LOTORDREN-520460 format. One line per 3 residues: number of its first residue (from 1); their letters; for each residue z, y, x of N, C-alpha, C. Coordinates in steps of 0.05 Angstrom, whole numbers, plus 5000, padded with zeros to 4 digits. Layout:
BEGIN
NUM> A> Z/Y/X/Z/Y/X/Z/Y/X ~ ...
# end
This chain:
BEGIN
1> MKT> 4150/2415/2295/4122/2413/2302/4107/2440/2298 ~ 4114/2453/2276/4102/2479/2270/4109/2500/2292 ~ 4134/2498/2302/4143/2516/2322/4127/2513/2348
4> IKF> 4121/2488/2355/4106/2482/2379/4077/2492/2376 ~ 4065/2488/2353/4038/2498/2348/4038/2528/2350 ~ 4058/2541/2337/4059/2570/2337/4062/2581/2365
7> TFL> 4080/2568/2381/4085/2577/2409/4060/2573/2425 ~ 4046/2550/2423/4022/2545/2438/4000/2566/2430 ~ 3998/2571/2404/3978/2591/2395/3985/2619/2406
10> TIL> 4010/2626/2406/4019/2652/2416/4012/2654/2446 ~ 4018/2633/2461/4012/2634/2490/3982/2635/2495 ~ 3967/2620/2480/3938/2620/2483/3926/2647/2477
13> LSS> 3934/2660/2455/3924/2686/2448/3933/2707/2468 ~ 3957/2705/2477/3967/2724/2498/3951/2722/2523 ~ 3944/2697/2531/3928/2693/2556/3900/2705/2553
16> IFL> 3888/2700/2529/3862/2711/2524/3863/2741/2525 ~ 3883/2753/2513/3886/2782/2513/3889/2793/2542 ~ 3906/2780/2558/3911/2789/2585/3887/2787/2602
19> FGC> 3873/2764/2601/3849/2761/2617/3827/2780/2608 ~ 3825/2784/2582/3805/2802/2571/3810/2830/2580 ~ 3835/2839/2581/3841/2867/2590/3836/2870/2619
22> GSQ> 3841/2849/2635/3837/2850/2664/3807/2855/2670 ~ 3790/2841/2656/3762/2844/2661/3751/2871/2652 ~ 3764/2883/2631/3755/2909/2622/3760/2930/2643
25> QDD> 3781/2927/2658/3788/2946/2680/3764/2949/2698 ~ 3751/2927/2706/3729/2928/2724/3704/2941/2711 ~ 3703/2942/2685/3680/2953/2671/3683/2983/2666
28> LPG> 3706/2995/2673/3710/3024/2668/3692/3040/2687 ~ 3684/3064/2678/3667/3080/2695/3680/3087/2722 ~ 3665/3083/2744/3676/3090/2770/3697/3071/2781
31> ANI> 3698/3047/2771/3719/3028/2779/3720/3024/2809 ~ 3697/3028/2823/3696/3023/2852/3700/3049/2868 ~ 3707/3071/2855/3711/3096/2870/3740/3095/2883
34> EKI> 3741/3098/2909/3766/3097/2923/3782/3123/2919 ~ 3808/3122/2924/3825/3145/2921/3817/3168/2939 ~ 3807/3162/2962/3797/3182/2981/3769/3174/2988
37> SNP> 3749/3191/2981/3721/3183/2985/3703/3207/2990 ~ 3679/3201/2999/3658/3221/3003/3666/3244/3021 ~ 3674/3239/3045/3684/3260/3063/3664/3283/3068
40> DKN> 3639/3277/3066/3619/3298/3072/3611/3315/3048 ~ 3620/3308/3024/3614/3324/3001/3629/3351/3001 ~ 3614/3372/2995/3627/3398/2993/3622/3409/2965
43> LAL> 3642/3406/2948/3639/3412/2919/3650/3440/2913 ~ 3640/3451/2891/3650/3476/2880/3654/3471/2850 ~ 3667/3490/2837/3673/3488/2808/3647/3482/2792
46> EDI> 3625/3494/2799/3600/3490/2785/3591/3461/2784 ~ 3597/3446/2806/3590/3418/2806/3605/3402/2785 ~ 3629/3411/2779/3646/3397/2760/3640/3407/2731
49> TAL> 3635/3432/2728/3628/3442/2701/3601/3431/2692 ~ 3584/3424/2711/3558/3412/2704/3562/3384/2691 ~ 3586/3372/2695/3592/3346/2684/3604/3348/2656
52> GFK> 3609/3372/2647/3621/3376/2621/3650/3386/2622 ~ 3660/3389/2647/3687/3400/2650/3688/3429/2640 ~ 3708/3435/2623/3711/3462/2613/3735/3475/2627
55> KNK> 3731/3497/2640/3753/3511/2655/3769/3527/2635 ~ 3795/3523/2634/3813/3539/2618/3825/3562/2634 ~ 3833/3556/2659/3846/3576/2676/3837/3574/2705
58> TYK> 3838/3597/2717/3834/3599/2746/3861/3606/2758 ~ 3871/3590/2777/3897/3595/2789/3894/3612/2814 ~ 3915/3628/2819/3916/3643/2844/3925/3623/2865
61> VND> 3912/3623/2888/3918/3604/2909/3930/3617/2934 ~ 3939/3642/2931/3952/3656/2954/3975/3640/2966 ~ 3990/3626/2949/4013/3611/2959/4008/3581/2961
64> LPD> 3982/3573/2960/3974/3545/2963/3959/3543/2989 ~ 3973/3535/3011/3961/3536/3038/3933/3524/3040 ~ 3915/3539/3051/3887/3532/3058/3870/3524/3034
67> AKS> 3880/3528/3009/3863/3523/2986/3843/3546/2982 ~ 3819/3539/2976/3798/3560/2970/3800/3569/2941 ~ 3805/3550/2923/3807/3556/2894/3820/3533/2880
70> AYY> 3830/3539/2855/3843/3519/2839/3839/3526/2809 ~ 3835/3505/2793/3829/3509/2765/3843/3488/2747 ~ 3846/3495/2722/3857/3477/2702/3837/3477/2679
73> GFL> 3832/3453/2669/3813/3450/2647/3813/3422/2636 ~ 3791/3416/2622/3790/3390/2608/3762/3380/2606 ~ 3760/3354/2600/3735/3340/2595/3738/3327/2568
76> KIP> 3719/3333/2550/3718/3320/2524/3702/3294/2526 ~ 3713/3273/2513/3699/3247/2512/3693/3243/2482 ~ 3670/3252/2473/3665/3252/2444/3665/3224/2432
79> KEK> 3655/3204/2447/3653/3177/2436/3681/3166/2429 ~ 3701/3173/2445/3728/3164/2440/3745/3185/2426 ~ 3734/3208/2421/3748/3230/2408/3774/3238/2422
82> ITI> 3772/3240/2449/3795/3248/2465/3787/3271/2484 ~ 3808/3285/2493/3805/3306/2513/3824/3299/2536 ~ 3814/3301/2560/3830/3294/2584/3833/3319/2601
85> DYE> 3858/3326/2608/3863/3350/2625/3861/3342/2654 ~ 3852/3362/2670/3850/3359/2699/3858/3384/2713 ~ 3869/3382/2737/3873/3405/2754/3856/3399/2779
88> LRF> 3840/3419/2786/3822/3417/2810/3831/3436/2831 ~ 3832/3426/2856/3838/3443/2879/3817/3439/2900 ~ 3805/3460/2909/3783/3459/2928/3792/3469/2955
91> YEN> 3784/3455/2976/3790/3462/3004/3764/3465/3020 ~ 3767/3475/3044/3744/3478/3061/3729/3452/3066 ~ 3745/3430/3070/3734/3404/3075/3755/3383/3068
94> QEK> 3747/3358/3069/3765/3336/3061/3788/3334/3080 ~ 3784/3339/3105/3806/3337/3124/3829/3356/3117 ~ 3823/3380/3109/3844/3399/3101/3856/3390/3074
97> AKS> 3840/3379/3056/3851/3369/3031/3872/3347/3036 ~ 3865/3329/3055/3883/3307/3062/3908/3317/3077 ~ 3903/3333/3098/3925/3340/3116/3944/3360/3105
100> IGV> 3934/3378/3088/3951/3399/3077/3955/3396/3047 ~ 3933/3391/3033/3934/3390/3004/3951/3368/2991 ~ 3951/3344/3003/3965/3322/2991/3995/3328/2988
103> EWV> 4006/3340/3008/4035/3346/3008/4042/3364/2983 ~ 4024/3382/2977/4029/3400/2954/4022/3387/2927 ~ 4006/3367/2927/3999/3353/2902/4020/3334/2894
106> TER> 4032/3320/2912/4051/3299/2905/4076/3310/2890 ~ 4081/3336/2894/4103/3348/2879/4098/3350/2849 ~ 4072/3350/2842/4065/3355/2814/4058/3330/2798
109> IGK> 4060/3306/2810/4051/3282/2796/4074/3262/2793 ~ 4072/3245/2773/4090/3223/2769/4116/3230/2755 ~ 4133/3209/2751/4158/3212/2737/4176/3233/2750
112> DAV> 4174/3236/2776/4192/3254/2791/4179/3281/2796 ~ 4158/3288/2781/4144/3313/2785/4163/3337/2782 ~ 4158/3357/2798/4174/3382/2796/4159/3400/2777
115> LTK> 4170/3405/2753/4156/3418/2732/4169/3443/2722 ~ 4186/3456/2738/4197/3482/2730/4191/3502/2753 ~ 4184/3526/2745/4177/3546/2764/4199/3551/2785
118> GDA> 4223/3549/2776/4246/3554/2794/4247/3534/2817 ~ 4238/3509/2812/4240/3488/2832/4214/3482/2846 ~ 4191/3489/2834/4165/3482/2845/4159/3499/2870
121> TWK> 4147/3486/2890/4138/3500/2914/4115/3518/2908 ~ 4095/3508/2893/4073/3525/2884/4076/3529/2854 ~ 4080/3553/2846/4088/3559/2818/4065/3561/2798
124> EGV> 4041/3566/2809/4017/3568/2791/4012/3542/2777 ~ 4007/3543/2751/4000/3520/2736/4022/3500/2729 ~ 4046/3506/2736/4068/3488/2731/4070/3482/2701
127> KDA> 4068/3503/2684/4070/3499/2655/4047/3480/2645 ~ 4023/3483/2657/4001/3466/2649/4004/3437/2657 ~ 4021/3432/2676/4025/3405/2686/4046/3389/2670
130> RTC> 4056/3402/2649/4076/3389/2632/4063/3381/2606 ~ 4076/3361/2593/4068/3352/2567/4092/3345/2550 ~ 4089/3342/2525/4111/3336/2507/4108/3308/2495
133> GGD> 4129/3297/2486/4129/3272/2470/4122/3247/2484 ~ 4112/3228/2469/4106/3201/2479/4081/3200/2495 ~ 4067/3222/2500/4042/3222/2515/4045/3215/2544
136> SGH> 4069/3215/2554/4073/3212/2583/4081/3184/2592 ~ 4084/3165/2573/4089/3138/2581/4117/3133/2591 ~ 4137/3144/2579/4164/3140/2587/4176/3114/2575
139> GKG> 4160/3100/2560/4168/3073/2551/4185/3073/2527 ~ 4192/3048/2519/4209/3044/2495/4236/3056/2499 ~ 4247/3066/2478/4274/3077/2480/4275/3106/2487
142> YSL> 4252/3117/2495/4252/3146/2502/4250/3161/2476 ~ 4268/3179/2472/4270/3194/2447/4247/3214/2444 ~ 4231/3210/2424/4209/3229/2419/4220/3256/2411
145> VVA> 4243/3257/2398/4255/3282/2390/4264/3298/2415 ~ 4276/3284/2434/4284/3297/2459/4260/3306/2474 ~ 4240/3288/2476/4215/3295/2491/4202/3320/2479
148> SST> 4201/3321/2453/4188/3343/2439/4203/3369/2444 ~ 4229/3368/2445/4244/3392/2448/4244/3402/2477 ~ 4241/3384/2496/4241/3393/2524/4213/3399/2534
151> CNL> 4194/3384/2526/4166/3387/2536/4165/3391/2566 ~ 4180/3375/2580/4182/3377/2609/4175/3350/2621 ~ 4154/3337/2611/4146/3311/2621/4120/3314/2637
154> AKY> 4117/3297/2657/4093/3299/2674/4068/3293/2659 ~ 4047/3309/2662/4021/3305/2650/4004/3288/2669 ~ 4008/3293/2696/3991/3279/2716/4008/3258/2730
157> FDY> 3996/3234/2732/4009/3212/2746/3995/3204/2772 ~ 3971/3214/2776/3958/3208/2802/3936/3229/2807 ~ 3925/3227/2831/3904/3245/2840/3884/3230/2857
160> FIY> 3861/3241/2860/3840/3231/2879/3831/3253/2896 ~ 3821/3246/2920/3808/3266/2937/3779/3257/2939 ~ 3761/3274/2930/3733/3268/2929/3719/3292/2944
163> GNM> 3709/3286/2967/3698/3308/2984/3720/3327/2991 ~ 3715/3353/2986/3735/3374/2992/3753/3381/2968 ~ 3751/3364/2947/3767/3370/2923/3789/3350/2919
166> IIL> 3812/3360/2911/3834/3343/2901/3834/3347/2871 ~ 3834/3325/2856/3835/3326/2827/3859/3311/2817 ~ 3875/3325/2801/3898/3313/2788/3890/3306/2759
169> CQG> 3897/3282/2751/3886/3271/2726/3907/3264/2706 ~ 3904/3273/2681/3923/3267/2660/3924/3237/2655 ~ 3948/3228/2647/3952/3200/2639/3980/3195/2632
172> KDV> 3985/3175/2617/4013/3168/2609/4027/3152/2631 ~ 4011/3142/2650/4022/3127/2673/4001/3128/2695 ~ 4007/3115/2718/3989/3116/2741/3962/3103/2734
175> EQS> 3962/3081/2721/3937/3067/2714/3919/3084/2698 ~ 3929/3097/2677/3913/3114/2660/3903/3138/2676 ~ 3920/3150/2692/3911/3173/2709/3888/3165/2728
178> VNN> 3891/3142/2741/3870/3132/2759/3844/3128/2743 ~ 3846/3116/2720/3822/3112/2704/3809/3138/2696 ~ 3825/3158/2689/3815/3185/2682/3803/3199/2706
181> CRL> 3814/3196/2730/3802/3207/2754/3775/3194/2758 ~ 3774/3168/2757/3749/3154/2762/3728/3160/2741 ~ 3736/3165/2716/3718/3172/2695/3702/3197/2702
184> ILS> 3715/3218/2709/3701/3243/2714/3686/3241/2741 ~ 3697/3228/2761/3684/3226/2787/3659/3209/2785 ~ 3659/3189/2767/3636/3172/2764/3611/3188/2755
187> KLE> 3616/3210/2742/3594/3227/2733/3580/3242/2756 ~ 3594/3243/2779/3582/3255/2803/3564/3234/2817 ~ 3567/3209/2810/3552/3188/2822/3538/3172/2800
190> PSI> 3517/3182/2788/3505/3169/2765/3498/3140/2769 ~ 3494/3131/2793/3487/3103/2797/3510/3084/2791 ~ 3535/3095/2789/3558/3077/2784/3571/3083/2757
193> E> 3558/3100/2741/3570/3107/2715/3571/3083/2697
# end
């Protein structure tokens, strides 16, 4: 009888936790921002630094077709005591970001990201797109010792196109990357923050 009560209690608590987490997803900043949005917006670095983004590096874009500029930096979230890294790429317009930029972005995101200069098509910022250890969401059984010694794990798992900008967002998996993209983009639309 105790086993049945314990099992029922475990299932009940698990259900509450799962439903609770699901509703929290909708409460995150920018939850309604689509992966590709605001085609008429023409952004520049200053628009993003005004949100609290701190630029660490300016990348050379000579070998990044049709890109006007590209940057690496971070956003501090003081309330949660975290820092989130981003890579920003600016194009003349959203059409160029979609038609040309996406092809070059997909190489740098996810579990299959190309993270060595020798293999990457665009070599700028490859080192900044890597992370070490358990930060990348490789799951149980992934050796932290191996991860720490290689430091060749993807930092970015997804990207968004907002106006003429492609933004790559740090995360341990796609869901966290998407949330981090929406977090900073929500600051561009104060009505949805």
